[in-house]
C-alpha positions as CSV (number, residue, x, y, z in Angstrom):
1,M,0.0,0.0,0.0
2,K,2.8,2.8,0.9
3,R,4.5,1.5,-2.7
4,I,1.1,2.4,-4.3
5,A,1.0,5.7,-2.2
6,T,4.2,6.7,-3.2
7,L,3.8,5.7,-6.6
8,I,0.1,8.0,-6.5
9,I,1.9,10.9,-5.2
10,A,5.0,10.9,-7.8
11,A,2.4,11.1,-10.8
12,A,0.2,13.7,-9.5
13,A,3.5,15.6,-9.0
14,F,4.6,14.8,-12.8
15,V,1.3,16.0,-14.1
16,S,1.6,19.2,-11.9
17,T,4.7,19.6,-13.0
18,A,3.9,19.7,-16.6
19,A,0.9,21.4,-15.7
20,F,2.8,24.3,-14.3
21,Q,6.0,23.8,-17.5
22,S,2.9,24.2,-19.7
23,C,1.6,27.6,-18.4
24,N,5.0,28.6,-17.9
25,N,5.2,27.9,-22.0
26,A,1.8,29.6,-22.9
27,P,3.5,33.1,-23.2
28,Y,6.2,31.9,-25.3
29,Q,4.2,30.0,-27.9
30,K,1.6,32.5,-28.4
31,T,4.8,34.7,-29.2
32,N,6.6,32.4,-31.7
33,V,2.6,31.5,-33.3
34,K,1.9,35.2,-33.4
35,N,5.8,35.6,-34.9
36,R,4.9,32.8,-37.4
37,M,1.8,34.2,-38.5
38,A,3.8,37.4,-38.9
39,G,6.0,35.6,-41.4
40,V,3.5,34.1,-43.3
41,T,1.9,37.6,-44.1
42,I,5.0,38.7,-45.2
43,Q,5.2,36.4,-47.7
44,A,1.8,36.3,-48.9
45,L,2.7,40.2,-49.3
46,N,5.2,39.3,-51.3
47,N,3.5,36.6,-53.8
48,M,0.3,39.0,-54.0
49,S,2.9,42.0,-55.3
50,E,4.1,39.6,-57.6
51,I,1.0,39.0,-58.9
52,Y,-0.2,42.3,-58.9
53,S,3.0,42.9,-61.1
54,G,2.6,40.2,-63.3
55,I,-1.0,41.0,-64.0
56,E,0.1,43.8,-66.3
57,D,2.1,41.3,-68.5
58,V,-0.4,38.8,-68.4
59,A,-3.0,41.9,-69.5
60,I,-0.6,43.2,-72.5
61,K,-0.3,39.5,-73.5
62,N,-3.9,39.0,-73.8
63,E,-5.1,41.7,-75.8
64,F,-2.0,41.8,-78.3
65,D,-2.4,37.8,-78.7
66,N,-6.3,38.7,-79.3
67,A,-5.5,41.4,-81.8
68,L,-3.3,39.3,-83.6
69,A,-6.0,36.2,-84.1
70,A,-8.6,38.4,-85.2
71,V,-6.1,39.6,-87.9
72,L,-5.2,36.5,-89.2
73,S,-8.9,35.6,-88.9
74,H,-10.2,38.1,-91.1
75,Q,-12.2,39.4,-88.3
76,D,-11.9,43.5,-87.4
77,P,-9.5,43.3,-84.7
78,N,-10.7,44.6,-81.2
79,Y,-7.3,46.0,-79.8
80,N,-8.0,48.2,-76.7
81,P,-4.5,49.8,-75.8
82,I,-3.0,49.4,-72.4
83,A,-1.3,51.9,-70.3
84,A,2.0,50.6,-69.6
85,T,1.5,51.5,-65.8
86,N,-1.9,50.9,-64.0
87,D,-2.1,53.4,-61.1
88,E,-5.1,51.3,-59.5
89,L,-2.1,48.5,-59.1
90,R,0.5,50.9,-58.0
91,Q,-2.2,51.8,-54.9
92,K,-2.0,48.3,-53.8
93,L,1.5,48.0,-54.0
94,D,2.1,50.4,-52.0
95,I,-0.8,49.4,-49.8
96,F,1.3,46.2,-49.4
97,N,4.5,47.7,-49.2
98,L,3.0,49.7,-45.9
99,Y,1.3,46.3,-44.8
100,R,4.8,45.0,-44.4
101,I,6.0,48.0,-42.0
102,A,3.4,47.2,-39.8
103,V,3.6,43.2,-39.7
104,H,7.1,44.2,-39.0
105,E,6.2,46.7,-36.2
106,Y,3.9,44.3,-34.8
107,T,6.4,41.6,-34.5
108,K,8.2,43.5,-32.0
109,L,4.5,44.4,-30.0
110,T,4.6,40.3,-29.6
111,S,7.7,40.2,-26.5
112,A,6.6,40.5,-23.4
113,E,8.9,43.0,-22.9
114,S,7.1,45.9,-25.1
115,T,5.7,49.0,-23.3
116,L,3.6,51.2,-24.0
117,K,5.9,53.2,-26.2
118,S,6.5,50.8,-28.3
119,L,3.0,51.1,-30.1
120,A,3.7,54.3,-31.7
121,P,5.4,53.2,-34.7
122,F,2.8,50.3,-34.9
123,S,0.3,52.8,-34.7
124,N,2.0,55.2,-37.6
125,A,2.4,52.2,-39.4
126,C,-1.1,51.4,-39.6
127,A,-2.2,55.3,-39.8
128,S,-0.3,55.1,-43.8
129,I,-2.3,52.4,-44.5
130,T,-5.7,53.9,-43.6
131,A,-4.6,57.3,-45.2
132,K,-4.6,55.2,-48.5
133,F,-7.9,53.4,-47.6
134,S,-9.1,56.5,-47.1
135,S,-7.8,57.9,-50.4
136,S,-9.3,54.8,-52.2
137,N,-12.5,55.1,-53.9
138,D,-13.2,51.4,-52.3
139,T,-16.6,52.4,-49.8
140,T,-15.5,49.1,-48.0
141,L,-11.4,50.2,-47.6
142,H,-13.1,53.9,-46.3
143,A,-15.3,52.2,-43.3
144,K,-12.5,50.2,-42.3
145,A,-10.0,52.9,-42.3
146,V,-12.6,54.4,-39.9
147,V,-12.7,51.2,-37.7
148,I,-8.7,51.0,-37.2
149,N,-8.2,55.0,-36.8
150,S,-10.5,54.1,-33.8
151,Y,-8.4,51.9,-32.1
152,I,-5.0,53.1,-33.0
153,S,-6.1,56.6,-31.8
154,S,-6.5,55.5,-28.1
155,Q,-3.6,55.2,-25.7
156,R,-4.1,51.9,-25.1
157,Y,-5.5,49.1,-27.5
158,N,-5.4,45.3,-28.8
159,T,-2.8,45.4,-31.2
160,D,-4.0,41.4,-32.0
161,K,-7.6,42.9,-33.1
162,V,-6.0,45.5,-35.4
163,M,-3.9,43.1,-37.0
164,N,-6.9,41.0,-37.4
165,I,-9.0,43.6,-39.2
166,L,-5.5,44.4,-41.3
167,I,-5.3,40.7,-42.4
168,N,-9.0,40.3,-43.3
169,M,-9.0,43.5,-44.9
170,L,-5.9,42.2,-46.6
171,D,-8.0,39.6,-48.2
172,D,-10.9,41.1,-49.0
173,I,-8.8,43.3,-51.4
174,W,-7.8,40.2,-52.6
175,Q,-11.0,38.6,-53.2
176,Q,-12.3,41.3,-55.4
177,D,-9.3,41.6,-57.2
178,T,-9.2,38.5,-58.3
179,K,-12.3,37.7,-58.9
180,D,-13.0,41.2,-61.5
181,W,-9.3,39.9,-63.1
182,N,-10.9,36.5,-63.3
183,N,-13.8,37.5,-65.2
184,R,-11.7,39.5,-67.8
185,L,-9.3,36.3,-68.3
186,N,-12.3,34.4,-69.0
187,E,-13.6,36.4,-71.4
188,S,-10.0,37.2,-73.0
189,F,-9.9,33.5,-73.4
190,S,-13.3,32.4,-74.9
191,N,-12.4,35.4,-77.9
192,Y,-9.1,34.1,-78.3
193,Q,-10.0,30.6,-78.9
194,L,-12.7,32.0,-81.5
195,A,-10.6,33.8,-82.9
196,I,-8.0,31.1,-83.4
197,S,-10.4,28.1,-84.8
198,N,-11.7,31.1,-87.8
199,I,-8.4,31.9,-88.8
200,P,-8.4,30.1,-92.9
201,E,-6.7,27.1,-93.6
202,E,-5.0,29.1,-96.7
203,S,-3.8,31.6,-94.1
204,F,-1.0,28.9,-92.8
205,N,2.5,27.9,-94.7
206,E,2.5,23.6,-94.7
207,E,6.2,23.6,-94.7
208,K,6.9,26.1,-92.4
209,L,3.9,24.7,-90.3
210,S,5.4,21.2,-90.1
211,K,8.6,22.8,-88.4
212,Y,6.1,24.0,-85.6
213,V,3.9,21.1,-84.9
214,Y,5.4,18.3,-83.2
215,Q,2.3,15.8,-83.2
216,P,3.2,13.0,-86.4
217,Y,0.3,14.3,-88.4
218,E,0.6,14.8,-92.3
219,G,-1.5,16.9,-94.6
220,K,-2.2,20.3,-94.1
221,T,-5.7,20.4,-92.5
222,A,-4.3,18.3,-90.1
223,L,-1.0,20.4,-89.1
224,V,-3.2,23.1,-89.4
225,E,-6.0,22.2,-87.0
226,A,-2.9,20.4,-84.7
227,Y,-1.2,24.2,-84.2
228,K,-4.2,26.0,-83.4
229,L,-4.9,23.2,-80.4
230,N,-1.3,23.9,-79.6
231,L,-2.0,27.5,-79.7
232,I,-4.6,27.6,-77.2
233,K,-3.2,25.1,-74.9
234,E,-0.3,27.3,-74.9
235,R,-2.3,30.1,-74.2
236,Y,-4.4,27.6,-71.3
237,D,-1.2,27.1,-69.7
238,Y,0.1,30.7,-69.5
239,V,-3.0,31.9,-68.2
240,R,-3.5,28.4,-65.7
241,G,-0.1,29.1,-64.1
242,F,-0.8,33.0,-63.0
243,V,-4.7,31.5,-61.7
244,N,-3.3,28.5,-59.5
245,S,-0.2,31.1,-57.9
246,Q,-3.6,33.1,-57.3
247,D,-5.6,30.1,-55.9
248,N,-2.8,29.2,-53.4
249,I,-2.6,32.9,-51.8
250,T,-6.3,32.5,-51.6
251,T,-6.4,29.3,-49.5
252,A,-2.8,30.9,-47.5
253,L,-5.1,34.4,-46.8
254,K,-8.3,32.2,-45.9
255,Y,-6.1,30.3,-43.2
256,L,-4.0,33.8,-42.1
257,C,-7.7,34.7,-41.4
258,E,-8.6,31.8,-39.4
259,I,-5.3,32.2,-37.8
260,S,-5.8,35.2,-36.7
261,N,-9.2,35.1,-35.3
262,A,-8.2,32.0,-33.0
263,L,-5.8,34.2,-31.8
264,L,-8.0,36.5,-30.7
265,K,-10.6,34.0,-29.4
266,A,-7.5,32.1,-27.7
267,K,-7.7,28.8,-29.3
268,D,-5.6,25.6,-29.2
269,I,-2.5,26.6,-30.0
270,E,-1.5,23.5,-31.6
271,E,-4.2,24.0,-34.0
272,I,-3.4,27.4,-35.0
273,D,0.1,26.2,-35.3
274,N,-0.9,23.3,-37.9
275,D,-2.9,26.0,-39.8
276,I,0.2,28.1,-40.3
277,S,2.1,25.4,-41.6
278,K,-0.6,24.9,-44.1
279,A,-0.7,28.7,-45.0
280,E,3.0,28.5,-45.6
281,A,2.9,25.5,-47.8
282,A,0.1,26.8,-50.1
283,L,2.5,30.1,-50.3
284,Q,5.9,28.1,-51.2
285,S,3.0,26.1,-54.3
286,C,3.1,29.4,-56.1
287,D,5.0,29.0,-59.1
288,F,4.2,31.9,-61.7
289,G,6.9,34.2,-61.7
290,Q,9.1,31.3,-61.8
291,K,7.3,29.9,-64.6
292,E,7.5,33.2,-66.8
293,N,12.0,33.1,-66.2
294,E,12.1,29.9,-67.3
């Protein structure tokens, strides 16, 4: 009996020690998770910036290819010249740069040693973002700027809550813009397929065509149709590389929103950590820029 009592006491002491250590580690674990979330947010911003820069190239290439296909198919080319730079896109890139600064300042506040004075740089960075929101034509951005400003104007405020609003706004901006891009990409791709399919056979030189068609076909008609399909597949692969990277960023932002929401609700740290790993994996799959440079 004495041995059993000793074992029970030892087990209780072990459980108590483990619980104590777990409580002691909780602040560190939360700080570590916040830092990881910040790191993933920076990576998402970098990937988003790459997509925003790349959409100009995609748009110009689409317009040029469509106009060329229309000329070859004897249609009236519907070519609307595109400016070399887009002010709206540049504004979003400026916002992303300000976000990077805010996220960097946020990581400094995760430390237990942070003081009230250290709120100022984060507040200033957030104020720069809301100034951009306020100058935008987007009414949603206007509304969120008011909410964020109401927080950062207070002497003390919940920085995690402000970060949560910023991340959710980043997701809103992304969802709205990518929906618009994809609608235009779909319309452009449909027009391209139609124009390519209408190019008459006599527009092609059989001798030259055989150098570009690698399938084992003979006869001009087969070569022409194969070439047309190859052009369409080429265009599809190009656009899909862009869209696939968009989808991965969308997934990462979805997890970031869930992570920042979970931190506010003090949910299980291990579960939050797993979501961060999922967001990291999604961002690592963004290879549009790499494909374009190959």
